[in-house]
C-alpha positions as CSV (number, residue, x, y, z in Angstrom):
1,M,-32.4,-96.2,156.6
2,G,-31.3,-98.7,153.6
3,I,-29.7,-95.6,151.8
4,V,-27.7,-94.7,154.7
5,L,-26.8,-98.5,155.4
6,A,-25.7,-98.7,151.6
7,N,-23.4,-95.4,152.3
8,I,-21.9,-96.4,154.9
9,I,-21.0,-100.0,153.6
10,A,-19.6,-98.1,150.5
11,I,-17.5,-95.8,152.6
12,Y,-16.3,-98.9,154.7
13,R,-15.4,-100.9,151.4
14,R,-13.3,-97.7,150.2
15,E,-11.6,-96.9,153.5
16,L,-10.9,-100.8,153.9
17,Q,-9.4,-101.3,150.4
18,S,-7.3,-98.0,150.8
19,Y,-5.8,-99.7,153.7
20,F,-5.0,-103.1,152.1
21,I,-3.2,-101.1,148.8
22,S,-1.3,-98.8,151.3
23,P,2.9,-99.1,151.8
24,L,2.5,-97.1,155.1
25,A,-0.2,-99.9,156.5
26,Y,1.9,-102.7,155.7
27,A,4.6,-101.1,157.3
28,I,2.5,-99.9,160.7
29,A,1.6,-103.3,160.6
30,G,4.8,-104.9,160.3
31,V,6.3,-102.4,163.0
32,F,3.1,-103.6,165.3
33,W,4.0,-107.4,165.2
34,F,7.8,-107.3,165.2
35,I,7.2,-104.9,168.5
36,S,4.4,-107.5,169.5
37,G,6.7,-110.3,169.0
38,L,9.4,-108.8,171.1
39,F,6.8,-108.0,174.2
40,F,5.5,-111.7,173.8
41,V,9.1,-113.6,173.7
42,T,10.2,-111.1,176.5
43,I,7.3,-111.8,178.9
44,L,7.6,-115.6,178.7
45,F,11.4,-116.3,177.9
46,G,13.2,-112.9,179.1
47,P,15.6,-112.4,182.3
48,D,12.7,-111.3,184.4
49,G,10.2,-113.0,182.4
50,I,7.5,-115.4,183.9
51,L,8.8,-118.7,183.0
52,P,12.2,-117.8,184.4
53,S,11.1,-116.2,187.8
54,V,8.2,-119.0,188.5
55,A,11.2,-121.6,187.6
56,A,13.7,-119.5,190.1
57,I,10.9,-119.3,193.1
58,D,10.5,-123.1,192.2
59,L,14.0,-123.6,192.7
60,Q,14.2,-121.6,195.9
61,G,11.4,-123.3,197.4
62,Q,12.9,-126.5,197.2
63,Q,16.5,-125.3,198.1
64,L,14.6,-123.9,201.6
65,G,12.3,-126.8,201.9
66,V,9.1,-124.1,202.3
67,P,5.9,-124.2,200.4
68,V,6.0,-122.2,197.3
69,P,3.1,-119.7,196.5
70,L,0.9,-120.6,193.5
71,I,1.0,-118.6,190.7
72,D,-1.1,-118.4,187.5
73,V,1.1,-118.4,185.0
74,P,-1.4,-118.3,182.0
75,Y,-3.5,-115.2,183.7
76,E,-0.3,-113.6,184.6
77,F,1.0,-113.7,180.9
78,I,-2.5,-112.5,179.2
79,R,-2.4,-109.6,181.6
80,A,1.1,-108.7,181.2
81,F,0.8,-109.1,177.3
82,L,-2.5,-107.0,177.0
83,D,-0.7,-104.3,179.3
84,R,2.2,-104.1,176.9
85,M,-0.3,-104.0,173.9
86,G,-2.5,-101.2,175.2
87,W,0.5,-98.8,175.5
88,L,2.0,-100.0,172.1
89,L,-1.7,-98.7,170.7
90,L,-0.8,-95.3,172.1
91,F,1.9,-95.1,169.2
92,I,0.5,-96.8,166.8
93,L,-3.5,-95.6,166.7
94,P,-2.5,-91.9,166.4
95,I,-0.6,-92.9,163.1
96,L,-3.4,-94.7,161.8
97,S,-6.2,-92.2,162.3
98,M,-4.1,-89.3,161.4
99,G,-4.9,-89.6,157.4
100,L,-8.7,-90.4,158.0
101,Y,-9.8,-86.9,157.2
102,A,-6.2,-84.9,156.9
103,E,-5.6,-87.1,153.4
104,E,-9.0,-86.0,152.2
105,R,-8.3,-82.1,153.3
106,K,-5.1,-82.3,151.7
107,R,-6.2,-83.9,148.2
108,G,-9.1,-81.6,148.0
109,T,-11.5,-84.6,148.3
110,L,-13.1,-83.5,151.6
111,E,-14.7,-80.8,150.1
112,L,-16.8,-83.4,147.6
113,L,-17.6,-85.5,150.5
114,A,-19.1,-82.6,152.4
115,T,-21.2,-81.6,149.3
116,S,-22.1,-84.9,148.4
117,P,-25.3,-86.8,149.3
118,L,-23.8,-88.9,151.6
119,T,-24.6,-87.8,155.0
120,N,-21.7,-87.1,157.9
121,W,-22.8,-89.6,159.9
122,A,-22.5,-92.2,157.3
123,V,-19.1,-91.2,156.1
124,A,-18.0,-91.0,159.7
125,V,-19.2,-94.6,160.6
126,G,-18.0,-96.0,157.4
127,K,-14.4,-94.4,158.0
128,L,-14.5,-95.6,161.6
129,L,-15.3,-99.2,160.4
130,G,-13.0,-99.4,158.0
131,V,-9.8,-98.6,160.3
132,V,-11.0,-100.6,163.0
133,T,-11.2,-103.5,161.0
134,F,-7.9,-103.0,159.4
135,L,-6.5,-102.8,163.1
136,I,-8.6,-106.3,164.1
137,T,-6.5,-108.0,161.1
138,M,-3.7,-106.7,162.9
139,V,-4.7,-108.3,166.0
140,A,-6.2,-111.5,165.2
141,P,-2.8,-112.9,164.6
142,L,-1.5,-112.5,168.0
143,L,-4.5,-114.6,169.2
144,I,-2.8,-117.9,167.1
145,F,0.5,-117.3,169.3
146,E,-1.4,-117.1,172.5
147,A,-3.6,-120.1,172.0
148,I,0.0,-121.9,171.0
149,A,1.7,-120.7,174.4
150,L,-1.2,-121.3,176.5
151,S,-1.7,-125.1,175.3
152,G,0.2,-126.6,177.7
153,S,-1.0,-124.9,180.5
154,N,-2.7,-127.2,183.4
155,P,-5.0,-126.8,184.2
156,P,-6.1,-125.4,180.9
157,M,-7.3,-121.8,181.0
158,S,-10.8,-120.5,179.9
159,P,-10.8,-118.9,176.6
160,A,-13.1,-116.4,177.5
161,I,-10.2,-114.7,179.9
162,P,-8.0,-113.8,177.0
163,L,-11.2,-113.0,174.5
164,L,-12.3,-110.7,177.1
165,G,-9.1,-109.2,177.2
166,H,-9.0,-108.6,173.5
167,F,-12.5,-107.4,173.5
168,G,-11.6,-105.0,175.9
169,L,-8.4,-104.0,173.6
170,I,-10.6,-103.4,170.5
171,L,-13.0,-101.0,172.6
172,L,-10.1,-99.6,173.6
173,A,-8.7,-98.9,169.9
174,A,-12.2,-97.6,168.7
175,A,-12.6,-95.1,171.4
176,I,-8.8,-93.6,170.5
177,L,-9.5,-94.2,166.6
178,S,-13.1,-92.1,167.1
179,L,-11.2,-89.2,168.7
180,G,-8.4,-89.0,166.6
181,M,-10.7,-89.5,163.4
182,F,-12.2,-85.8,164.9
183,I,-8.8,-84.4,165.2
184,S,-8.0,-85.8,161.7
185,S,-11.3,-83.5,160.7
186,L,-10.0,-80.2,161.7
187,T,-6.5,-79.9,159.7
188,D,-4.8,-81.1,156.6
189,S,-1.9,-82.0,158.1
190,T,-1.3,-85.6,159.1
191,I,1.5,-85.0,161.4
192,L,-0.3,-82.1,163.8
193,S,-3.2,-84.7,163.8
194,A,-1.0,-87.9,165.0
195,V,0.4,-85.5,167.5
196,L,-2.7,-84.1,168.7
197,T,-4.6,-87.3,169.2
198,F,-1.4,-88.3,171.0
199,G,-1.7,-86.0,173.4
200,L,-4.7,-86.4,173.7
201,V,-4.8,-90.0,174.4
202,L,-2.0,-89.5,176.9
203,L,-4.1,-87.2,178.9
204,L,-7.3,-89.8,178.9
205,L,-5.1,-92.3,180.0
206,F,-3.5,-90.5,182.7
207,V,-6.5,-88.8,184.2
208,D,-7.0,-91.3,186.5
209,L,-3.5,-89.9,188.2
210,I,-5.0,-86.3,187.8
211,A,-8.2,-87.3,189.5
212,K,-6.6,-88.8,192.5
213,S,-4.6,-85.7,193.2
214,I,-7.6,-83.8,193.0
215,G,-9.7,-86.1,195.3
216,G,-13.7,-85.4,196.3
217,P,-16.2,-85.6,194.2
218,V,-14.9,-84.1,191.2
219,G,-11.8,-85.9,191.4
220,E,-14.0,-89.5,191.3
221,A,-16.3,-88.0,188.6
222,L,-13.0,-87.5,186.3
223,G,-11.6,-91.1,187.6
224,H,-14.3,-92.4,185.7
225,L,-13.2,-91.2,182.4
226,S,-9.7,-92.7,182.5
227,L,-9.6,-95.2,179.5
228,L,-6.7,-97.0,181.0
229,K,-8.7,-97.6,184.5
230,H,-11.5,-99.3,182.6
231,Y,-9.1,-101.3,180.3
232,N,-7.8,-102.6,183.1
233,T,-10.7,-104.4,183.9
234,F,-11.0,-106.3,180.6
235,I,-7.4,-107.6,180.7
236,Q,-8.1,-108.8,184.3
237,G,-10.9,-111.0,183.0
238,I,-13.6,-108.8,184.6
239,F,-16.7,-108.3,182.2
240,D,-17.3,-104.5,183.6
241,T,-20.6,-102.9,181.9
242,S,-19.9,-99.8,183.1
243,A,-16.5,-99.6,181.0
244,I,-18.2,-100.9,177.9
245,I,-20.7,-97.9,178.1
246,L,-17.6,-95.7,178.5
247,F,-15.9,-96.9,175.5
248,A,-19.2,-96.6,173.7
249,S,-19.4,-93.2,174.8
250,Y,-16.2,-92.0,173.7
251,I,-16.6,-93.9,170.0
252,F,-20.3,-92.2,169.9
253,L,-18.4,-88.4,171.0
254,G,-15.5,-88.8,168.3
255,I,-18.1,-89.6,165.6
256,F,-20.8,-87.1,166.7
257,L,-18.0,-84.5,166.8
258,T,-16.6,-85.2,163.3
259,A,-20.1,-85.4,161.4
260,Q,-20.5,-81.6,163.2
261,S,-16.9,-80.5,161.6
262,I,-17.8,-81.8,158.2
263,D,-21.1,-80.2,158.8
264,A,-19.3,-76.9,159.5
265,L,-17.4,-77.3,156.2
266,R,-20.5,-78.2,154.4
267,F,-22.0,-74.9,155.5
268,Q,-18.7,-72.8,154.4
269,R,-18.9,-74.4,151.1
270,Q,-22.7,-73.7,150.7
């Protein structure tokens, strides 16, 4: 067990180091922060943003002399912002996962991994932990801006709600990256890997709509597979154990399929 853990840590450190020396990774992080900043400002101060809309409702209520409905501005902001972040990850994550194994295939180093004493599970887990850690470093600065924006709320907002939403965001990202890692292990083309991952994630996000059109027990079963449906429970401030189990199942499935894919390559080499 100790040897396997040491192998996972070695792969993890190698993967994480590769991200922090990669110009593409910095470019992805820069694009992510720029678009996130645009969402942040637009949701708060845009023409249809939360603060102008609330101010307009208050003004209209004062002019008409009617009571104004109470609006939980901090909650609506967090929910809207994390909803945008989920859709942004739909485009960012396939790019992050496309080179996890495809680059190894292209450089010829995947054969070395496949025939090395390292177990396939250790390699897959180490690679996944590395890319998830890099994603966390991208998401973490957003918490600072959110804390600054929410610091002026009265009454103050419980930090459990945004933290739970970000926890759901990380689980969503880990599930997508795990599945993308499996697809990356099947091809040496990073572009093809990104396109296939994007298509698969899009299907898993909208499977809830397909389930509603089917209806019945089959439709209900398909509805439970929706990534978007379970992610929405987190950004609404609801701690749902079934959502955690679903995301953990996707993560495990991606690691399992990746290990089997590399095992098949190992068998071919032998």
